[in-house]
N, CA, C and O of each residue as an XYZ file, in Angstrom:
492
protein
N      -5.341     -7.411     -4.139
C      -3.576     -7.315     -3.628
C      -3.591     -8.882     -3.230
O      -4.335     -9.277     -2.332
N      -2.882     -9.610     -3.819
C      -2.270    -10.720     -3.661
C      -1.812    -10.950     -2.272
O      -2.462    -11.741     -1.589
N      -0.800    -10.376     -1.778
C       0.420    -10.517     -0.819
C      -0.055     -9.525     -0.165
O      -0.101     -8.427     -0.721
N      -0.578     -9.705      1.338
C      -0.514     -8.698      2.087
C       0.214     -8.573      3.337
O      -0.114     -9.194      4.348
N       1.125     -7.835      3.282
C       2.289     -7.857      4.556
C       1.482     -6.759      5.495
O       0.528     -6.025      5.239
N       2.293     -6.965      6.725
C       1.783     -6.593      8.272
C       2.852     -6.941      8.995
O       3.666     -7.807      8.677
N       2.868     -6.227     10.047
C       3.968     -6.020     11.625
C       4.847     -5.401     11.807
O       5.559     -5.429     12.811
N       5.037     -4.273     10.235
C       5.985     -3.137     10.634
C       5.802     -2.336     11.527
O       4.732     -2.560     12.093
N       6.483     -1.278     12.033
C       6.151     -0.476     13.078
C       7.499      0.488     13.707
O       8.351      0.781     12.868
N       7.653      0.842     14.725
C       8.778      1.464     14.996
C       9.123      0.693     16.479
O       8.255      0.320     17.268
N      10.374      0.565     16.644
C      11.079     -0.521     17.510
C      12.371      0.133     17.859
O      13.035      0.766     17.038
N      12.802     -0.090     19.468
C      14.157      0.364     20.049
C      14.830     -0.750     19.239
O      14.337     -1.690     18.616
N      16.735     -0.177     19.524
C      17.481     -1.132     19.017
C      17.495     -2.418     19.914
O      17.464     -1.911     21.035
N      17.521     -3.689     20.090
C      17.410     -4.894     20.306
C      16.188     -5.242     20.578
O      15.969     -6.180     21.344
N      15.469     -4.732     20.151
C      13.831     -5.187     20.121
C      13.524     -6.144     19.183
O      14.417     -6.827     18.681
N      12.326     -6.279     18.876
C      11.783     -7.605     18.105
C      10.506     -6.923     17.193
O       9.807     -5.931     17.401
N      10.534     -7.885     16.131
C       9.055     -7.669     15.808
C       9.026     -8.946     14.593
O      10.018     -9.380     14.008
N       7.474     -9.435     14.392
C       7.200    -10.136     13.886
C       6.377     -9.667     12.388
O       5.286     -9.102     12.464
N       6.870     -9.893     11.354
C       6.208     -9.570     10.245
C       5.214    -10.867      9.518
O       5.629    -12.020      9.403
N       4.260    -10.548      9.207
C       3.466    -11.290      8.863
C       3.139    -10.950      6.787
O       3.202     -9.879      6.183
N       2.907    -11.949      6.407
C       2.695    -11.915      4.596
C       1.270    -12.893      4.191
O       1.454    -14.092      3.980
N       0.158    -12.437      4.118
C      -0.933    -13.630      3.553
C      -1.035    -13.469      2.069
O      -1.001    -12.430      1.410
N      -1.189    -14.907      1.618
C      -1.633    -14.758      0.377
C      -3.216    -14.982      0.043
O      -3.747    -16.086     -0.077
N      -3.791    -13.856     -0.069
C      -5.570    -14.237     -0.334
C      -6.128    -14.954     -1.620
O      -7.318    -15.190     -1.832
N      -4.795    -15.338     -2.655
C      -5.610    -15.921     -3.612
C      -4.849    -17.637     -3.151
O      -5.148    -18.550     -3.920
N      -3.966    -17.971     -2.002
C      -3.985    -18.817     -1.882
C      -2.997    -19.780     -3.113
O      -3.137    -20.995     -3.256
N      -2.247    -19.129     -3.724
C      -1.207    -19.911     -4.938
C      -0.003    -19.902     -4.397
O       0.843    -20.268     -5.213
N       0.386    -19.659     -3.451
C       1.751    -19.718     -2.979
C       2.513    -20.960     -2.540
O       3.729    -21.098     -2.401
N       1.194    -22.127     -2.288
C       1.631    -23.358     -1.130
C       2.628    -23.999     -2.001
O       3.242    -24.920     -1.463
N       2.980    -23.687     -3.410
C       3.829    -24.484     -3.887
C       5.442    -23.820     -4.256
O       6.450    -24.467     -4.543
N       5.326    -22.652     -4.166
C       6.061    -21.789     -4.067
C       7.285    -21.527     -3.204
O       7.237    -21.636     -1.978
N       8.308    -21.205     -3.821
C       9.330    -20.668     -2.856
C       8.920    -18.626     -2.646
O       8.535    -17.830     -3.502
N       9.220    -18.417     -1.205
C       8.547    -17.088     -0.833
C      10.014    -16.274     -0.649
O      11.085    -16.877     -0.708
N       9.925    -14.997     -0.445
C      11.368    -14.249      0.279
C      10.655    -13.257      1.011
O       9.436    -13.192      0.853
N      11.361    -12.302      1.961
C      11.571    -11.392      1.971
C      12.185    -10.494      1.834
O      13.316    -10.843      2.173
N      12.209     -9.449      1.531
C      13.328     -8.292      0.478
C      13.012     -6.932      1.496
O      11.972     -6.605      2.067
N      14.116     -6.411      1.471
C      13.779     -5.061      2.296
C      14.811     -3.766      1.197
O      15.788     -3.978      0.479
N      14.243     -2.775      1.419
C      14.744     -1.830      0.558
C      14.810     -0.461      1.224
O      13.800     -0.055      1.798
N      15.902      0.277      1.195
C      15.993      1.702      2.009
C      16.154      2.644      0.969
O      16.218      2.142     -0.153
N      16.227      3.738      1.030
C      15.827      4.761     -0.126
C      17.138      4.783     -1.288
O      18.174      4.403     -0.743
N      17.304      5.089     -2.549
C      17.602      4.803     -3.511
C      18.618      3.657     -3.762
O      19.530      3.651     -4.589
N      18.210      2.511     -2.712
C      19.075      1.245     -2.998
C      18.187      0.290     -3.906
O      17.107      0.565     -4.428
N      18.753     -0.652     -3.955
C      18.557     -2.049     -5.021
C      17.344     -2.908     -3.289
O      17.716     -3.125     -2.136
N      15.933     -3.144     -3.956
C      15.799     -4.473     -3.023
C      16.804     -5.786     -2.940
O      17.414     -6.429     -3.795
N      16.649     -5.903     -1.083
C      17.549     -7.235     -1.493
C      17.049     -8.028     -0.745
O      16.515     -7.664      0.303
N      17.111     -9.198     -1.095
C      16.515    -10.648     -0.403
C      16.985    -10.771      1.131
O      18.196    -10.951      1.266
N      16.121    -10.692      2.461
C      16.861    -10.948      3.727
C      16.724    -12.241      3.512
O      17.784    -12.824      3.284
N      15.710    -12.916      3.509
C      15.454    -14.404      3.904
C      14.384    -14.865      2.471
O      13.647    -14.266      1.688
N      14.786    -16.155      2.686
C      13.962    -17.032      1.881
C      13.901    -18.272      2.472
O      14.647    -18.837      3.271
N      12.321    -18.766      1.641
C      11.723    -20.545      2.117
C      11.648    -21.153      0.915
O      11.176    -20.574     -0.064
N      12.182    -22.583      0.872
C      11.085    -23.350     -0.268
C       9.603    -23.598      0.343
O       8.931    -23.124      1.258
N       9.471    -24.471     -0.528
C       7.542    -24.378     -0.727
C       7.515    -25.281      0.765
O       6.787    -24.846      1.657
N       7.983    -26.012      0.910
C       8.036    -26.753      2.393
C       8.317    -26.526      3.130
O       7.961    -27.203      4.095
N       9.227    -25.344      3.344
C       9.924    -24.731      4.536
C      10.989    -25.670      5.057
O      11.169    -26.084      6.202
N      11.536    -25.865      4.133
C      12.475    -26.752      5.085
C      13.863    -26.728      4.436
O      14.826    -27.480      4.588
N      13.670    -25.563      3.611
C      15.448    -24.964      3.034
C      14.748    -23.765      3.353
O      13.542    -23.543      3.247
N      16.000    -22.746      3.908
C      15.761    -21.772      4.121
C      17.176    -20.471      3.659
O      18.330    -20.765      3.970
N      17.013    -19.696      3.243
C      18.205    -18.832      3.233
C      18.331    -17.484      3.993
O      17.425    -16.684      3.759
N      19.194    -17.135      4.769
C      19.220    -15.507      5.295
C      20.643    -14.634      4.414
O      21.729    -15.141      4.130
N      20.280    -13.509      4.192
C      21.717    -12.827      4.095
C      22.994    -12.638      5.236
O      22.828    -12.461      6.443
N      23.642    -12.681      4.884
C      25.229    -12.765      6.334
C      24.343    -11.768      7.427
O      24.070    -12.286      8.509
N      24.041    -10.830      7.260
C      23.741     -9.496      8.365
C      22.485    -10.047      9.166
O      22.389     -9.602     10.310
N      21.670    -10.791      8.825
C      20.992    -10.879      9.705
C      20.749    -12.622     10.518
O      19.956    -13.047     11.359
N      21.931    -13.264      9.705
C      21.874    -14.714      9.903
C      21.936    -14.613     12.006
O      22.470    -13.712     12.653
N      21.163    -15.920     12.600
C      21.054    -15.693     14.264
C      20.566    -15.139     14.681
O      20.491    -15.395     15.883
N      19.596    -13.617     14.105
C      18.843    -12.581     14.453
C      17.379    -12.970     13.380
O      16.277    -12.956     13.928
N      17.432    -13.168     12.487
C      16.030    -13.256     11.931
C      15.652    -14.939     11.489
O      16.528    -15.784     11.303
N      13.992    -15.234     11.357
C      13.952    -16.503     11.295
C      12.673    -16.613     10.409
O      11.639    -16.274     10.985
N      12.555    -17.006      9.167
C      11.789    -17.053      8.006
C      11.109    -18.171      8.258
O      11.782    -19.168      8.520
N       9.737    -18.279      8.246
C       8.799    -19.637      8.492
C       7.716    -19.042      7.316
O       7.674    -18.054      6.583
N       6.885    -20.209      7.573
C       5.879    -20.423      6.541
C       4.385    -21.558      6.988
O       4.566    -22.751      7.230
N       3.414    -21.107      7.015
C       2.394    -22.110      7.488
C       1.298    -22.260      6.082
O       0.168    -21.780      5.995
N       1.912    -22.943      5.224
C       0.733    -23.102      4.049
C      -0.601    -23.465      4.223
O      -1.492    -23.378      3.377
N      -0.715    -23.985      5.659
C      -2.114    -24.268      5.784
C      -2.941    -23.051      5.943
O      -4.167    -23.026      5.835
N      -2.235    -22.122      6.187
C      -3.002    -20.532      6.772
C      -2.292    -19.439      5.533
O      -2.426    -18.222      5.408
N      -1.719    -20.161      4.936
C      -1.192    -19.449      3.226
C      -0.739    -18.243      3.896
O      -1.321    -17.172      3.723
N       0.566    -18.405      4.875
C       1.060    -16.880      5.454
C       2.465    -17.263      5.595
O       2.689    -18.439      5.883
N       3.556    -16.369      5.419
C       4.805    -16.038      5.669
C       5.014    -15.590      6.819
O       4.265    -14.734      7.288
N       6.047    -16.065      7.490
C       6.609    -15.046      8.680
C       7.788    -14.632      8.681
O       8.445    -15.216      7.819
N       8.582    -13.611      9.465
C       9.597    -13.053      9.483
C       9.863    -12.708     10.878
O       9.561    -11.532     11.083
N      10.379    -13.383     12.048
C      10.864    -13.394     13.396
C      12.242    -12.473     12.954
O      13.255    -12.777     12.324
N      11.894    -11.502     13.443
C      13.102    -10.756     13.572
C      13.171     -9.998     14.922
O      12.289     -9.271     15.381
N      14.749    -10.387     15.655
C      15.360    -10.384     16.756
C      16.440     -9.343     17.045
O      17.301     -9.113     16.196
N      16.424     -8.802     18.042
C      17.939     -8.407     18.059
C      18.354     -7.053     17.111
O      19.507     -6.672     16.910
N      17.320     -6.534     16.671
C      16.897     -5.338     15.223
C      18.084     -3.857     16.027
O      18.255     -3.354     17.138
N      18.618     -3.696     14.654
C      19.303     -2.650     14.604
C      19.044     -1.684     14.129
O      17.935     -1.836     13.618
N      19.622     -0.090     13.859
C      19.272      0.710     13.612
C      19.768      0.669     11.545
O      19.427      1.372     10.594
N      20.605     -0.429     11.682
C      20.726     -0.493      9.981
C      19.707     -1.605      9.391
O      19.768     -1.769      8.172
N      18.632     -2.509     10.231
C      17.700     -3.139      9.775
C      16.778     -2.257      8.955
O      16.286     -2.879      8.014
N      16.475     -1.236      9.022
C      15.022      0.168      8.902
C      15.279     -0.102      7.530
O      16.418     -0.165      7.067
N      14.001     -0.299      6.727
C      13.936     -0.540      5.517
C      12.267     -0.551      5.520
O      11.456     -0.402      6.434
N      12.157     -0.727      4.478
C      10.495     -1.005      3.818
C      10.721     -2.775      3.558
O      11.526     -3.326      2.807
N      10.145     -3.120      4.072
C      10.126     -4.715      3.837
C       8.947     -5.444      2.595
O       7.755     -5.137      2.618
N       9.434     -6.266      1.732
C       8.439     -6.645      1.052
C       8.467     -8.225      1.385
O       9.410     -8.802      1.927
N       7.215     -8.840      0.946
C       7.033    -10.220      0.940
C       7.315    -10.741     -0.394
O       7.934     -9.809     -0.908
N       7.222    -11.796     -1.376
C       7.214    -11.789     -2.545
C       7.346    -13.624     -2.987
O       8.095    -14.382     -2.372
N       6.546    -14.021     -4.034
C       6.120    -14.919     -4.196
C       7.336    -15.812     -5.724
O       7.612    -15.520     -6.887
N       7.583    -16.576     -5.070
C       8.920    -16.826     -6.188
C       7.941    -17.767     -7.729
O       6.805    -18.237     -7.682
N       8.731    -17.758     -8.702
C       8.386    -18.658    -10.186
C       8.380    -19.802     -9.858
O       7.583    -20.614    -10.329
N       9.411    -20.131     -8.846
C       9.507    -21.550     -8.740
C       9.460    -22.349     -7.635
O       8.728    -21.795     -6.814
N       9.843    -23.283     -7.253
C       9.686    -24.055     -5.811
C      10.217    -23.626     -4.736
O       9.956    -23.947     -3.577
N      11.208    -22.660     -5.255
C      12.634    -22.331     -3.838
C      12.580    -21.083     -4.134
O      11.981    -20.559     -5.073
N      13.426    -20.437     -3.049
C      13.838    -18.788     -3.226
C      15.279    -18.601     -4.048
O      16.157    -19.406     -4.358
N      15.107    -17.089     -4.268
C      16.105    -17.019     -5.434
C      16.658    -15.254     -4.829
O      15.777    -14.458     -4.503
N      17.778    -14.945     -4.772
C      18.154    -13.705     -4.552
C      17.948    -12.491     -5.578
O      18.290    -11.323     -5.391
N      17.232    -13.097     -6.844
C      17.175    -12.451     -7.894
C      15.678    -11.569     -7.885
O      14.757    -12.232     -8.362
N      15.453    -10.764     -7.615
C      14.145     -9.751     -7.532
C      13.266    -10.520     -9.026
O      12.124    -10.978     -8.965
N      14.035    -10.502    -10.141
C      13.202    -10.961    -11.230
C      12.533    -12.687    -11.400
O      11.781    -13.197    -12.231
N      13.144    -13.152    -10.331
C      12.824    -14.413    -10.271
C      11.464    -14.349     -9.252
O      11.207    -15.299     -8.512
N      10.673    -13.202     -9.292
C       9.542    -13.449     -8.019
C       8.617    -12.667     -9.133
O       9.111    -12.011    -10.051
N       7.157    -12.836     -8.913
C       6.104    -12.572     -9.707
C       4.935    -12.013     -8.736
O       4.039    -11.358     -9.268
N       4.907    -12.177     -7.717
C       4.082    -11.547     -6.950
C       4.822    -10.829     -5.844
O       5.825    -11.227     -5.251
N       4.008     -9.451     -5.633
C       4.777     -8.977     -4.493
C       3.814     -8.118     -3.549
O       2.787     -7.532     -3.892
N       4.340     -8.177     -2.389
C       3.480     -7.267     -1.078
C       3.526     -5.656     -1.464
O       4.229     -5.050     -2.273
N       2.591     -5.255     -0.644
C       3.009     -3.625     -0.475
C       4.038     -3.020     -0.031
O       4.379     -1.904     -0.421
N       4.764     -3.831      1.010
C       5.705     -3.554      1.586
C       5.299     -2.969      3.118
O       4.096     -2.735      3.238
N       5.896     -2.776      3.970
C       5.691     -2.763      5.296
C       7.446     -1.956      5.573
O       8.589     -2.300      5.272
N       6.729     -0.534      6.431
C       8.173      0.241      7.247
C       8.706     -0.512      8.410
O       7.897     -0.656      9.326
N       9.697     -0.943      8.553
C      10.235     -1.209     10.052
C      11.453      0.419     10.517
O      12.308      1.038      9.883
N      11.199      0.468     11.131
C      12.221      1.415     11.670
C      12.809      1.514     13.180
O      12.188      1.633     14.236
N      14.042      1.436     12.973
C      14.619      0.977     14.194
C      15.755      1.903     14.787
O      16.887      2.048     14.326
N      15.185      2.523     15.956
C      16.007      3.856     16.583
C      16.893      3.014     17.516
O      16.767      1.866     17.942
N      18.093      4.230     17.745
C      19.233      3.624     18.525
C      19.085      4.386     19.752
O      19.853      4.193     20.695
């Protein structure tokens, strides 16, 4: 498995979690990366994206001001800091490596995916 996601769990509304995604093959440092989430019966949606240098980011409207995406290329790790969590943030979260140097909202623009980590926010 190239991308290993971790950090999910059960948290109360208003709480925080930090997701991590480690690239064991060290091939993502020149690529954009993203965090997607998916709930049963729905499409996988980009929550946050970041370019290869970490100086350009994207957030879907519902998480702006609450989530922060970052990366440490020296440690081949992608992060998603999630604050003020809400029940509607409950989903399986996936990290992914883009084919290009920046993020994309299209799942087809990503060629490597982590296994997913479940985030459950209770009300």
